[in-house]
C-alpha positions in Angstrom: 143.3 26.7 -74.9 144.4 29.2 -73.1 143.9 33.4 -73.8 146.9 35.5 -72.6 145.2 39.2 -71.8 148.6 41.4 -73.5 147.7 45.4 -73.8 144.7 45.9 -75.0 143.7 42.9 -76.9 142.9 39.4 -75.5 145.3 36.3 -77.5 144.7 32.9 -77.5 146.8 29.7 -78.2 146.9 26.2 -78.1 149.2 23.5 -77.9 149.7 20.1 -79.4 152.2 17.3 -79.3 155.5 17.7 -76.9 159.2 17.9 -76.4 161.3 21.6 -76.9 159.0 24.6 -77.3 158.3 25.2 -81.5 155.9 28.4 -81.8 154.5 28.6 -85.4 153.1 31.6 -86.3 149.9 32.7 -88.5 150.2 35.8 -91.0 147.0 37.4 -92.8 144.3 35.6 -92.5 141.5 33.2 -90.1 144.8 32.5 -88.2 146.7 29.6 -86.7 143.8 27.6 -88.2 146.8 27.4 -91.6 148.9 25.3 -90.1 146.4 22.3 -89.4 147.7 20.5 -91.9 151.2 20.6 -91.0 151.0 20.0 -87.9 151.9 16.1 -87.9 155.5 16.8 -89.5 156.1 18.7 -85.9 154.1 17.2 -83.2 156.4 13.9 -82.4 159.2 15.4 -80.9 158.0 19.1 -80.3 155.2 20.9 -78.2 153.8 22.5 -81.5 152.4 26.7 -79.8 149.8 28.4 -82.2 148.9 31.9 -80.8 146.1 33.8 -82.3 147.6 37.3 -83.0 145.3 40.8 -82.8 143.4 40.9 -86.3 142.6 36.9 -86.1 139.1 35.7 -86.1 139.6 34.4 -82.5 141.3 37.0 -81.2 139.5 40.3 -79.8 141.0 43.8 -79.1 139.9 47.2 -79.2 140.1 47.3 -83.3 142.7 50.1 -83.1 144.9 50.6 -86.2 147.9 47.4 -85.8 151.2 47.5 -85.4 153.9 45.2 -86.1 155.4 46.0 -82.2 152.1 44.9 -81.4 152.3 41.5 -82.6 155.6 41.1 -81.6 155.0 41.3 -78.1 151.8 39.0 -78.4 154.5 36.6 -80.0 156.9 36.8 -76.6 154.3 37.0 -74.5 152.9 33.8 -75.5 156.2 32.4 -75.3 156.5 33.3 -71.3 153.0 31.7 -70.4 153.6 28.2 -72.4 157.3 27.3 -71.9 159.2 30.3 -70.1 162.1 30.6 -72.2 163.6 30.7 -75.2 161.5 28.7 -78.2 162.0 28.0 -81.5 159.8 30.7 -83.9 158.5 30.0 -86.8 156.5 32.8 -88.9 154.7 33.2 -92.5 154.3 36.5 -94.8 152.7 38.8 -91.9 154.2 36.8 -89.7 157.6 36.5 -90.4 158.0 40.6 -89.4 156.2 39.8 -87.3 158.7 36.8 -85.8 161.3 39.1 -86.9 160.0 41.8 -84.0 159.2 39.3 -81.3 163.1 38.2 -82.2 164.4 41.8 -82.3 162.3 42.9 -78.8 162.9 40.1 -76.4 166.0 38.3 -77.9 166.2 36.2 -74.7 163.0 34.2 -76.0 163.6 33.0 -79.3 166.2 30.7 -79.5 166.2 29.9 -83.7 164.4 32.1 -85.9 162.5 30.8 -89.3 160.9 34.1 -91.3 159.1 32.8 -94.6 158.3 34.5 -97.2 157.6 37.9 -95.4 159.4 41.6 -96.3 160.8 43.7 -94.4 159.2 47.1 -95.4 156.6 48.3 -98.0 158.9 49.8 -100.6 157.9 47.8 -103.4 155.8 49.4 -105.0 154.0 46.0 -106.4 153.5 44.8 -102.2 151.9 48.3 -102.3 149.2 48.2 -104.9 148.4 44.3 -104.5 147.4 45.3 -100.8 145.8 48.6 -102.0 143.5 46.4 -104.9 143.3 43.1 -102.0 141.9 46.0 -99.4 139.5 47.5 -102.6 137.9 43.7 -103.0 136.5 43.6 -99.6 132.9 45.1 -100.9 133.3 41.8 -103.0 133.5 38.8 -100.4 133.6 36.1 -103.6 135.7 38.2 -105.4 137.5 39.1 -102.5 139.0 35.9 -101.5 139.7 34.5 -105.4 141.8 37.3 -105.8 144.1 36.5 -102.6 143.7 32.7 -103.7 144.7 33.1 -107.4 147.6 35.2 -106.1 148.7 32.8 -103.1 149.7 29.5 -104.6 151.4 28.9 -107.9 149.9 28.1 -111.2 150.5 24.4 -111.0 149.0 24.3 -107.9 146.3 24.9 -108.8 145.8 22.7 -112.0 147.4 20.2 -109.2 143.7 20.7 -107.0 141.7 22.1 -109.5 138.4 23.8 -109.7 136.9 22.3 -106.2 140.2 23.0 -103.9 140.2 26.1 -105.8 136.5 27.0 -104.7 137.6 25.4 -100.6 140.5 28.0 -100.8 138.4 30.9 -101.9 136.3 30.7 -99.0 139.2 30.3 -96.0 140.3 34.0 -96.8 136.6 36.3 -95.8 137.2 39.8 -95.8 137.0 40.2 -91.7 137.5 43.7 -90.4 140.5 42.2 -88.4 141.9 41.1 -91.8 141.5 44.4 -93.5 143.1 45.9 -90.5 146.0 43.2 -91.3 146.3 43.8 -94.4 146.6 47.6 -94.0 149.1 46.6 -91.8 151.4 45.6 -95.0 150.4 48.6 -96.1 152.8 50.5 -93.7 155.0 48.1 -92.2 158.5 49.0 -91.4 161.0 46.7 -89.6 164.5 47.4 -90.8 165.2 49.5 -87.9 164.7 46.3 -85.6 166.3 43.6 -87.6 170.1 44.7 -86.0 168.9 43.6 -82.8 168.1 40.0 -83.8 170.8 37.8 -82.9 169.0 34.1 -83.1 170.3 31.9 -85.8 168.0 33.1 -88.6 167.0 30.4 -91.9 164.7 32.9 -94.0 162.9 30.8 -96.6 161.6 32.1 -99.6 159.1 31.4 -102.7 160.3 31.9 -106.2 156.5 31.9 -107.9 155.3 34.2 -105.0 152.9 36.5 -106.2 151.5 38.4 -102.7 155.1 39.4 -101.6 157.4 38.7 -104.5 160.6 36.8 -104.1 162.5 39.7 -104.1 161.3 41.1 -100.4 162.2 37.7 -99.0 166.0 38.0 -100.2 166.0 41.8 -98.7 165.0 40.3 -95.5 167.5 37.5 -95.6 170.3 40.1 -96.6 169.1 42.3 -94.1 169.3 39.7 -90.9 173.2 39.6 -90.0 174.7 35.9 -90.5 171.3 34.7 -92.0 171.3 31.6 -93.9 168.5 31.2 -96.8 166.9 28.6 -98.8 164.4 29.2 -101.5 161.4 26.5 -102.5 160.0 27.0 -106.3 156.6 27.0 -105.3 153.4 30.0 -104.8 153.2 32.3 -101.1 151.8 29.1 -98.9 155.1 27.2 -99.4 153.8 24.6 -97.1 150.9 24.2 -98.8 152.7 23.2 -102.1 155.6 21.5 -100.3 155.0 20.5 -97.1 156.9 17.3 -97.0 160.2 19.3 -98.7 159.3 23.0 -95.8 159.1 20.4 -92.8 162.3 19.3 -93.8 163.6 22.7 -94.1 162.3 24.0 -91.0 163.2 20.4 -89.1 166.7 20.1 -90.3 167.6 24.3 -89.1 165.8 24.1 -85.9 167.5 20.4 -85.1 171.2 21.8 -85.7 173.3 21.4 -82.1 
């Protein structure tokens, strides 16, 4: 584990595997551990870099309100420190606008870009109400985690994993101060002015059954990045958990192009 000081934050990151650099950026929640179940699909021929950005459990900062530029700058600092040059970058949920911001702020550091289940701005009233409701549940940790789990996964997947799996998922999301700051950022988010600055080849991945950030937001992100490509998985919000093999193939095929 390596820890960088980036502005007012201490940002840890870890690396796994060997080969060309691939940065996996987490969404709102505990941090890079969300990618652990998928690592073996990339580490055979990639150096996978896993940062824990402000708001995640391992990161430390001054507790100020988060901005997407702050998180994007943290991603870029990790790339520079870990490999010194361009890397492929994948970001999920809040990580999607984060990696888009990173690519816009430092086009020289992002070779290929894959935003997953993300959004360009918080103008969707559904998203605003969702995030507000989630914040209001912070005083009841069990309800907070259960709400997140119920809406993060599709009904078929929840039935597939059963009561035990659902209870395990519920405990993953706890209303920490950092997570509440990340949710607050989603309510204020707007990266539309940054998107025209992206030059990296981009694949936007959407999720048709997403109840956290509905798929119309994923499609809007695709439409706003010039020359980008789009693929959709028939899953809930956490597409890589529901369809790990299909998700990994989409990413690997796109990143593996000349």
